[in-house]
MARMIMAR-869503 format. One line per 2 residues: number of its first residue (from 1); their letters; for each residue x, y, z of C-alpha. Coordinates in pm, 1 decimal. Layout:
<pts>
NUM	a	X Y Z  ...;
</pts>
This chain:
<pts>
1	xx	1657.2 -2650.3 187.3  1863.5 -2753.0 489.3;
3	xx	1632.3 -2662.6 777.1  1537.6 -2945.0 1009.4;
5	xx	1243.1 -2989.4 1241.7  1335.3 -2978.5 1610.3;
7	xx	1119.3 -3128.4 1887.7  1077.2 -2915.3 2199.3;
9	xx	830.2 -2931.5 2491.4  762.8 -2553.5 2496.7;
11	xx	591.6 -2534.8 2158.7  233.4 -2402.7 2146.9;
13	xx	-23.4 -2649.6 2008.9  -17.0 -2689.1 1628.8;
15	xx	309.4 -2497.4 1596.5  633.2 -2628.8 1448.8;
17	xx	999.0 -2568.7 1522.7  1277.6 -2572.9 1265.6;
19	xx	1648.0 -2510.6 1306.2  1881.2 -2375.3 1040.1;
21	xx	2221.4 -2204.9 1052.8  2203.6 -2165.5 1429.8;
23	xx	1855.4 -2010.1 1426.1  1556.1 -2178.5 1589.6;
25	xx	1220.7 -2070.3 1448.8  885.9 -2154.2 1611.7;
27	xx	579.4 -2084.1 1397.3  225.4 -2180.9 1305.9;
29	xx	237.3 -2354.3 964.7  -111.9 -2234.7 869.2;
31	xx	28.7 -1880.6 844.0  390.0 -1907.9 737.0;
33	xx	479.7 -1962.2 371.4  841.4 -1846.5 410.4;
35	xx	1068.6 -1699.9 677.6  1395.7 -1523.3 602.1;
37	xx	1664.7 -1347.8 797.6  1877.2 -1079.7 633.3;
39	xx	2219.1 -1003.6 784.7  2454.9 -757.7 613.0;
41	xx	2250.6 -781.8 292.9  2269.2 -1162.9 282.4;
43	xx	1945.0 -1362.5 284.5  1915.0 -1680.3 488.9;
45	xx	1591.7 -1870.2 418.4  1499.9 -2037.5 747.7;
47	xx	1178.5 -2198.6 627.2  992.6 -2237.1 298.9;
49	xx	668.2 -2434.7 286.0  696.0 -2746.7 72.3;
51	xx	368.4 -2930.3 146.9  14.2 -2802.5 217.8;
53	xx	-80.3 -2756.2 583.2  -374.4 -2983.3 666.2;
55	xx	-673.3 -2812.0 825.0  -938.1 -3071.7 739.0;
57	xx	-1173.2 -3132.6 1035.1  -1003.7 -2854.3 1234.2;
59	xx	-1292.1 -2611.4 1286.4  -1072.5 -2338.3 1433.7;
61	xx	-810.1 -2348.3 1157.8  -649.9 -2150.9 1019.6;
63	xx	-572.8 -2016.3 1366.7  -652.5 -1654.4 1442.9;
65	xx	-394.3 -1636.9 1724.9  -45.9 -1781.9 1707.4;
67	xx	320.3 -1713.9 1784.5  636.0 -1643.6 1587.9;
69	xx	956.0 -1696.2 1783.6  1314.1 -1651.1 1666.3;
71	xx	1614.5 -1761.7 1868.4  1986.5 -1791.1 1806.6;
73	xx	2180.2 -1706.1 1494.5  2508.6 -1514.6 1482.6;
75	xx	2360.3 -1232.0 1694.7  2197.2 -1463.8 1951.7;
77	xx	1841.6 -1336.3 1899.1  1554.6 -1423.3 2130.6;
79	xx	1211.6 -1269.9 2071.4  850.1 -1385.4 2046.1;
81	xx	568.5 -1216.0 1858.5  214.1 -1296.1 1972.9;
83	xx	-9.0 -1252.3 1668.9  -382.5 -1185.4 1700.8;
85	xx	-521.7 -1165.8 1345.6  -893.3 -1262.5 1354.4;
87	xx	-955.2 -1144.3 996.7  -638.3 -1303.8 853.7;
89	xx	-532.3 -964.2 721.5  -155.0 -984.1 778.8;
91	xx	38.0 -1039.3 455.9  391.2 -1005.2 590.9;
93	xx	570.9 -926.5 915.2  905.7 -747.4 908.9;
95	xx	1113.3 -706.0 1225.1  1426.1 -488.9 1207.8;
97	xx	1679.1 -567.0 1478.1  1946.6 -351.8 1635.3;
99	xx	2307.0 -470.7 1648.1  2395.2 -728.6 1911.5;
101	xx	2498.2 -571.0 2240.0  2301.3 -246.8 2199.2;
103	xx	2198.1 -114.8 2539.5  1837.9 3.3 2582.4;
105	xx	1948.3 311.1 2774.7  2170.7 437.4 2490.6;
107	xx	2039.3 762.5 2346.3  2165.3 699.7 1996.5;
109	xx	1977.1 437.9 1798.6  2212.3 261.1 1560.4;
111	xx	2097.1 144.9 1219.8  1931.8 -198.3 1233.9;
113	xx	2168.2 -464.1 1104.0  1943.6 -768.3 1085.9;
115	xx	1592.2 -818.2 951.8  1345.5 -1102.4 1007.6;
117	xx	1071.8 -1142.0 744.3  771.5 -1374.8 789.5;
119	xx	555.8 -1412.9 478.3  193.6 -1524.7 499.4;
121	xx	22.2 -1723.9 226.9  59.3 -2078.2 354.2;
123	xx	-91.1 -2338.8 124.1  -380.5 -2502.3 307.3;
125	xx	-551.8 -2838.3 258.1  -835.5 -2800.1 180.8;
127	xx	-862.6 -2643.5 -68.7  -519.7 -2738.6 -209.7;
129	x	-470.5 -3105.7 -125.5;
</pts>
């Protein structure tokens, strides 16, 4: 996997930032097992968990509130999802995106051309250390 971690001062506590193929993804590693972007039927895996996320001695982990932010890519995306999931019920988040340049005031809604998929199921330590 060719994603790399990117330091940035605007990251919420306990979140990570990775960059791959022009995309910048900010996420909470206690939620995210994998994040993909689909453009024109082609999958681009932005992040795939390789090591367990340590929550030992973190009483509030896994977090119940966190952010998912996607920036960049060929369509210059920029959106943030604020997740409030106190029961840890979310299995997957799918965001379908309109073509770049679509105007909000246009009456016709074109078919989405890009899809962001965030899959829950992060491996946590404990219990998997």
